[in-house]
N, C-alpha and C positions, 0 to 999 in steps of 0.2 A: 821122321827126320829127313833132311835133304839127302838126295843121292850124292855120291862122291863126285859124279860128273859135273855137278853144279860148281865145284871148285876149280874145274879145269878152265883153261883160257886159251883162245887162239885169236889171231888177228881178224878172222872173218866171223867168228862166233864168240864174242866175249862171254865170260862166265857170269853166272847169276849175281854173285856178290859184287863183282866189278861193275856190272850194269846198275845194280841198286845204289852203290856208292856214287856212281857218276850222276844219275838223275837226282839223287838227294842233294849232292853238292851243287848241281845246276839250280835246283829249287832254292837252296840257301842263298846263292848269289842273286838270283832274280828277286828274292824277298828283300834283300838289302836295297836293290834298285827301287822296288816298290815303296819301301819305307822312305827312301830319299825323295822320291816323287811326292809322297804325301807331305813331307815336311817343307820342301822347297817350293811347292806349287801354291800360288795365292788363289784366292777366290773361294766363295762359299760352296758352289756346286762342283763336286768331283765325282765323276762317273765310277761307281763301285765296280761295274763289270769291266771297265778298262783296267782298273787296278788289279783285279783278279787275273785278267789276261796277262798283265805284266809278270805276275808271279808264276803263271802256269805255262806260258809259251816256251820258256827255256827247257822245260821237261820234254815238250814235243820236239824241239830242235835237237836236244841231246839224243833222244830216242831215234829220230830219223837218221842222224849222223852215224850212230852205232849200227843201225840196220844196214846202212849202205856199206860201211867199212871201206875196204880198199877195192871193192868190186865196181868196175866201170859199168857193167850191165845193170847192177842194182841202181846205180846213180841215174842212168838213163831211164830206167823203169820208174823210179821215184819221180823224176822230172815229168814224165808223161802222166803219171797218176795225179800229181799236184796240178797239172795244167787243166785237168777236168774241172777242178773246183774253182768257183768264181768268188773271190773275196770282194764284197761290195761295201764293207765298212769304211767310212770316210773319217779320217783324222784331220780335223780342221786346223788344229794347232801344230805347227812344225816341231815344237818342243815335245809334244806327246810322241811324235814319230821318232825323235832321237831316243827317248826312253824305251820305246818298243824295240828299236834296233839294238840298243844296249842289252836288253834281256835276251834277244835272239842270239847276239854275239856270245854272251856268256854260255848259253845252251850249246851252241855249235862248238865252242872251244872245249867244253866238257865232253861233248860227244866224240871228239877226236883225241880225248885224253890229254888235252893241253891244260891241265889244272892250274899250272903256274900262270899261264897267259890269261886264263879266265879270271883268276883271283886278282891279278895285278890290274887288268883292264877294268874290272868292276870297282875296285877301290879308287883308282884314279878318276873314273867317271863320277862316282859319288862325291868325291872331294871337290871336283870341278863344279858340280851342281851346287854344292854348298857355298863355294867361293862366289859363283855368279849370283847366287841368291842375295849375297851381301854387297854386291857391286852395283854401280849405277845402271848396269844392264838389267837389273831386276824389274825396272819399270814400275816404281811405286804408285804412280798415278795412271791407271788404265782408262780413266774416263775421258772421253773426247767431247768437248762442248761445241755447240752450234750457237753462234751469236748473230742475230739479225737486228739491224737498226736502221731507222730512216732519219736522214739529216738533210739540210738544205743543199742545193746544188752549188758547189764551188770547189775549187781545187785544194783548198786548205783543209776541208773536212776529213778527208782520208788521212792526212798527216796527223791531225789532232786525235782521231780515233786510234791509230796505230801507235802513237806515242804513249797513250794510256795503256793499251794492251801489252806493250813491250815490258812494262813494269811488273806485270802479273803472270804472263803466260807466253808460250810460243804459239804462233798463229800463222795462218795463210788465208789469203782472200779466195773464197770459193765462188762468189757470185757478186756481180754488180749490175743493178737494174735502175733504169730511169723510169719513174712511175708516171702513168697516164691518169687522166680523170677517172673517177670511180663513181658508179651509180648505186645509190642506196634506196631501197624501197621502205616506205613507212606508211602508216595510216593516220589520216587526220581525225578530227573530232567527229566527223560524220561517218566514219568507217570506210572512207574511200582511199584506195591505195594511191600514194603519191610518190613519184620518183624524184629524188634529189641528187644532184651531181656535186660531188666533192672534188674540188680542184687539188691535184697533187703535182702540178706541172713543175713546181719548184723543188721537188723532193727526189732524192736518190736513195737507194736501198743497198746496204752492204751486208753480205753474208760471209762470216768468217768461221773457219774451223780452228778451235783453240785447245791447247793442253796446258793446264795450270802448272806453274813452276812449284818446286818444293816449298812448302810452308806459305804459299800464296793464299790470300784471303779472297774468296768469291765475293763476300759482302763489300769489301773495300773496292774491288774492281767494279762492281755494279754501281757503287756510289760515285766513283770517278766518271763512269760513262754517263750517268744521269746529269752530270754537270756540263756536258757538251752543249754549247750554244745552239739553239734551234732544234734540239732533238725532238722528234715527233713520236717515235715508237721504239721500244727496246724489248727484245725477246731473247732469253738465254736459257738453254737447257743442256744437261749433260747425260750421256749414256755410254755404256761400255761397247766399244766397237768390236766387230768380229775379227778373228785373226786369220781368215782365209787368205791364201796367197794364190 
């Protein structure tokens, strides 16, 4: 059986059961945050170690805060000890950082026995995450397209291209090039290499970054672009852009 001293409590050395309840409650709150992250986060790949960290880091935070207590000396000592550790894990997505701070905040609040603050903050944070998941800020289309096309040189071509794009997507001009003659090597019937010059002096090349509007059709946009008078080449591809800031 536990010694009777385990039931005693003081500000500097909390009792065993109080510490146990504190870290258990911190883990419960961080688990709610982890479940919210799993439900509200889009994408196929989700780092399992990150999700485990979300659930566990509140226990660490609560334990550290209880170990420090009201002692200034302990706080300074803990600060010096943590300064020795170098955390090199990079969180590329700012949203992941917000969830990590939420779990830390829940653990810190529990560590100073602010259970009401911890519970209220966690519930409001999770509800806000669900609301944003259903809002336009959820960014349903994360694919950014790169459109490259070659058209004759005249001032009206850009207007024609952008009029078509405005129906299907948001866009911005990334690059404009005036093409120079291009040399192409080939072999004749005798096996001798022959260089041929392709004239491209009358062509200009536009490169756009595009994001499709909701329910926009890539096929219809592509068909509209193919109808541009004098179109020489068209290249369109989509990929998920990194979220680094």
